[in-house]
N, C-alpha and C positions, 0 to 999 in steps of 0.2 A: 560511400566507401571512405573510411577515415584514414586509410593508409595509402591513398592514391598518390600522394606527394612522394612517398618513399618508393613506391613501385615505379613511378615514372623516372625517378632519379636512378633507380637500379637499371632500368632499360637504357638510360643515357650512358651510364658507366659501362654497361655491356656493349653498347654501340661503339664507345671509344676503344675498348679493348679489342673488339672485332675489327675496327679500322686498323689498329696497329698490326694485328695478326695478318689481315688481308693485304695490307700495304707491304709488309716484309715478305710475305709469301709471293706476292706478285712480282716484287723486285727480284727475288731469288729465281723465280721461273723465267723472267725476262733475261736475266743474266745467264741462266743455264742454257737457254735456247739461243743465246747470243743475239737477242733483239735489243735494240737501243731503248733505254729508259729515258725517252726524250723529255726535254724541258717544255712545258706548255706555256707557263707565264713566267718570264724572266728566270731567275734562279730559285724561285720560291715554290714552284709546283711542277711535279713530275707526273708522267703517265701512270706509274705504279700507285701514286697517291690518289689520283682520280679514280682509278679502278678500285682500289681498296676502299675509298670513301663510298663509291656507288654500291659495292657489295655489302659493306657494313650498314649503310643506310637502308638498303633493301631488306636485309636480314632483320634489322632492328624493327623496322616498320611492320614487317610480316609477323614477327612475334608479338608486337604490341597490339596489332589489330585482331589477332586470334582470341576468341572468347575463352578457349580452354587454357591458353597460356596466361591470360589475365586472371582467371579463376585460380590457377596454380600459384601465381605470384601473390594473390590475395591471401591464400591459405598459408603461404610461407610467412607473410607479414603478420598474420594473426598469431601463428605459432611463435614467431620471434618476440612478439609483444608479451608472451607468457613466460619467457625465459627470465630467471632471476640471475642477474649478472653480479659477479662478486665485487665487493668494495676494494679500494686501492690497498689497504693494509693486508687484506686476505690474499690479494693477487701477489703482493711482494713476498708474503710468507710462502705461498705455494711455488713461486718462482725460485726462491732460495732452496726449498726442499728438492726441486727438480735438479738444480745445479749441483747441490751436494751429492745427491744420489748418483748423478751422472759421473761426477769425479770419483766417487767411491767405486762404482762399477768399472770405470776405466782403469783404476788402480788394480783392481782384482784381475781384470783381463790382462793387464800388462804383466802382472806376476805370473799368471799362467803361461803367457807368451814367452817370457824369459825362461821359465822352467822347462817348457817343451823345447825351446831352442837349445838349452844346455843339455837336455837329455838326448836330443837328436844329434848334436855335435859329439857327445860322448859315445854314442852307438856307432856313428858313421866314421869316426876318426879312430 
C-alpha cells in the first residue's frame, strides 16, 4: 500500500483532534456536574486531559485496527491522488474572482436593503 504513510498521518491528526474535543468535553462535563478537575502531575496534567487522551487513543486505535476503515481510508487516498490541484496563478485568479463577485453581490444586496428600508419608512411614517 503506497499511501500508508499518509493514512497513518491522517489517523494521528484525527487522534489529536479527538483528544482536544474529548478533553474540552470532559472538562465541561466535570464543571457542569461540579466535579473537581484535579491536577494529577503538578500543574501540567489534569484529570480531563487523561480521560480525553484515553478516549481519543481508544477511538483512534479502534478505527486504525478495523479493516473496513483501513480500506475506506485507502480508497480516499487513491481518489485524492487522482485530483488535479490548481497551480498558484490559477488559485490567485479564482480567489480574486470570488472576492470581486462577493463584493458586487454585497453591494447589490445593500442597495436592495436601503431601498426596502426607505420604502418601509415611507409607508409606515
